[in-house]
C-alpha positions in Angstrom: 0.0 0.0 0.0 1.4 3.4 -1.0 0.4 6.8 0.3 -0.4 9.4 -2.3 -0.6 13.1 -1.5 -3.1 15.2 -3.4 -2.2 19.0 -3.3 -5.1 21.2 -4.2 -5.8 25.0 -4.3 -6.8 27.3 -1.4 -7.8 30.1 -3.9 -11.4 30.8 -4.5 -11.6 34.0 -6.6 -11.4 34.0 -10.4 -9.2 37.1 -10.8 -11.2 40.3 -10.7 -14.3 38.8 -12.3 -16.3 38.4 -9.1 -16.8 34.8 -9.9 -15.9 31.8 -7.7 -13.3 29.3 -8.7 -11.2 26.7 -6.8 -10.7 23.0 -7.3 -12.3 21.3 -10.2 -13.8 18.4 -8.3 -13.5 15.7 -11.0 -9.7 16.2 -11.1 -9.5 15.2 -7.5 -12.3 12.6 -7.4 -11.3 10.4 -10.3 -7.7 9.9 -9.2 -8.7 9.8 -5.5 -10.8 6.7 -6.1 -8.5 5.2 -8.6 -5.8 5.3 -5.9 -8.1 4.1 -3.1 -9.7 1.3 -5.1 -6.2 0.0 -6.0 -5.5 -0.4 -2.3 -3.5 2.8 -1.7 -4.1 5.6 0.8 -4.9 9.1 -0.5 -4.2 12.2 1.6 -5.1 15.8 1.0 -3.2 19.0 1.5 -3.5 22.7 0.4 -1.4 25.8 0.9 -3.6 27.1 3.7 -5.2 23.9 4.9 -8.8 23.7 6.1 -11.8 23.9 3.8 -10.9 23.5 0.1 -12.8 25.9 -2.3 -14.5 23.9 -5.0 -15.5 25.5 -8.3 -19.3 25.5 -8.2 -19.5 24.6 -11.9 -17.8 21.3 -11.2 -20.5 20.3 -8.7 -23.4 21.0 -11.1 -25.6 17.9 -11.7 -25.3 17.9 -15.5 -21.5 17.9 -15.2 -21.2 15.2 -12.5 -19.1 12.2 -13.6 -19.6 9.1 -11.4 -16.5 9.8 -9.5 -17.8 13.3 -8.5 -21.1 11.8 -7.4 -19.3 9.2 -5.4 -17.1 11.9 -3.7 -20.0 14.1 -2.8 -21.8 11.2 -1.1 -18.7 9.9 0.7 -18.6 11.3 4.2 -14.9 10.5 4.7 -13.9 12.2 1.4 -16.0 15.2 2.2 -14.4 15.5 5.6 -11.0 15.5 4.0 -12.2 18.3 1.7 -13.2 20.4 4.7 -10.0 19.6 6.6 -7.1 19.6 4.2 -3.6 19.5 5.8 -1.6 22.7 5.4 1.4 22.2 3.2 3.7 23.4 6.0 2.8 20.2 7.9 3.6 17.8 5.1 6.6 15.4 5.2 7.1 14.4 1.6 9.1 11.3 2.6 5.8 9.7 3.7 4.4 9.6 0.2 5.2 7.5 -2.9 3.4 9.9 -5.2 2.2 13.5 -5.4 -0.8 14.5 -7.5 -1.8 18.0 -8.4 -5.4 18.4 -9.5 -6.4 21.5 -11.3 -9.2 24.0 -11.3 -8.4 27.6 -12.1 -7.7 28.4 -8.5 -4.2 26.7 -8.7 -3.1 29.4 -11.2 -3.0 31.9 -8.3 -1.6 30.0 -5.4 0.5 27.0 -6.5 3.0 28.5 -8.9 4.8 30.7 -6.4 4.3 28.5 -3.3 7.8 27.9 -2.0 6.7 25.0 0.3 5.2 23.1 -2.7 8.3 23.8 -4.8 10.5 22.4 -2.0 8.3 19.3 -1.7 8.3 18.6 -5.4 12.0 19.2 -5.7 12.9 16.7 -3.0 10.3 14.2 -4.1 11.4 14.3 -7.7 15.0 13.9 -6.8 14.1 10.9 -4.6 12.4 9.2 -7.5 8.8 9.7 -6.3 6.0 9.9 -8.8 4.8 13.4 -9.7 1.4 13.7 -11.4 -0.9 16.6 -12.4 -3.9 17.2 -14.5 -5.4 20.2 -16.4 -4.2 23.4 -14.6 -2.4 21.3 -12.0 0.9 21.5 -13.8 0.9 25.2 -12.7 2.3 23.8 -9.5 5.4 22.6 -11.4 6.6 25.9 -12.8 9.0 26.7 -10.0 10.1 23.1 -9.2 13.7 22.3 -10.1 16.0 19.3 -10.4 19.3 18.9 -8.6 21.1 20.5 -11.5 19.0 23.7 -11.1 17.1 23.1 -14.3 13.3 23.3 -14.3 11.7 20.0 -13.4 9.6 20.1 -16.6 12.6 20.9 -18.9 12.9 18.4 -21.7 10.1 16.3 -20.2 7.0 15.3 -22.2 3.8 16.5 -20.6 0.3 17.7 -21.1 -1.7 20.5 -19.6 -4.7 22.7 -20.3 -3.8 24.2 -23.6 -3.9 27.9 -24.6 -6.7 27.1 -27.1 -8.7 25.5 -24.4 -8.1 28.6 -22.2 -9.3 30.8 -25.1 -12.4 28.6 -25.5 -13.1 29.0 -21.8 -12.9 32.8 -22.3 -10.3 33.2 -19.6 -7.1 34.1 -21.6 -7.1 37.6 -20.2 -8.2 36.5 -16.7 -5.6 34.0 -15.7 -2.2 35.3 -14.4 -0.4 33.5 -17.3 -1.1 31.0 -20.0 -0.1 27.7 -18.6 1.0 25.9 -21.8 3.0 28.9 -22.9 4.7 29.2 -19.5 5.6 25.5 -19.4 6.9 25.6 -23.0 9.1 28.6 -22.1 10.6 26.4 -19.3 11.6 23.8 -21.9 8.7 21.4 -21.5 8.0 19.2 -24.5 4.2 19.8 -24.6 2.0 17.1 -26.0 -1.7 17.6 -26.6 -4.8 15.9 -27.9 -8.0 17.6 -29.3 -9.4 20.3 -27.1 -11.5 19.0 -24.1 -10.9 15.4 -25.0 -9.2 12.8 -22.8 -5.4 12.9 -23.1 -2.7 11.9 -20.7 1.0 11.2 -21.0 3.7 9.6 -18.9 7.4 10.5 -19.1 9.1 8.2 -16.5 7.9 9.3 -13.1 6.1 12.4 -14.5 2.4 11.9 -15.4 0.2 14.7 -16.7 -3.3 15.1 -18.2 -4.6 17.8 -20.4 -8.1 18.7 -19.0 -10.8 17.6 -16.7 -11.8 14.8 -19.1 -8.3 13.5 -18.8 -8.5 12.9 -15.0 -9.3 9.2 -15.3 -6.6 8.6 -17.9 -4.0 10.3 -15.8 -5.2 8.3 -12.8 -4.8 5.0 -14.6 -1.2 5.9 -15.5 -0.6 6.8 -11.8 -1.9 3.4 -10.6 0.3 1.6 -13.2 3.3 3.6 -12.1 2.6 2.8 -8.4 2.4 -0.9 -9.2 5.7 -0.8 -11.1 7.3 1.0 -8.2 6.1 -1.6 -5.8 7.4 -4.4 -8.0 10.8 -2.7 -8.1 10.9 -2.4 -4.3 10.0 -6.0 -3.9 12.8 -7.3 -6.2 
């Protein structure tokens, strides 16, 4: 059994629009249950800890995938969502993998979070699995390898594309365009059709393009955890 740390946003405001944002729930729920159903232990942390803001659009009935429905009706999962551990209390050594779900909130509070960068730097250097989906890779922009190069440099990955951001009408609202920023850091971006499932794995780095890619990224994570366990047992 492996422990997997999910790091989500504490940010609830969509720029100066007056609209609410936060975590896109499917991007937590799908990998949460993929991990749990495979016999692993999920944990939840955020920059501030406590109640996690959830983008209200991701809770709407017409958009609820089965994983979201399950999460909303799971008292233990909902308790975790109301009581996230602050990042300052996290010991990365306890986790075999770190997963960064998205939602637009992460664009404001994960990129410049020094504690998250330190956790990701150390975990990556120790060979832990790092995964992210949609806007979640925003949390990778300040993570570095031992040689000082960006963690994403020359790594194949997927994220919410600039064209998807334009289709969402938020190009001028987000602090930066995620795909363009990652590309400027040397990432080898890979993408499928807009808003269709697409996930990629480059060694211990797993990324998905958009909310629809949550399950695909989760499957890659579970596979990587199984491979890691096999290696340890040998």
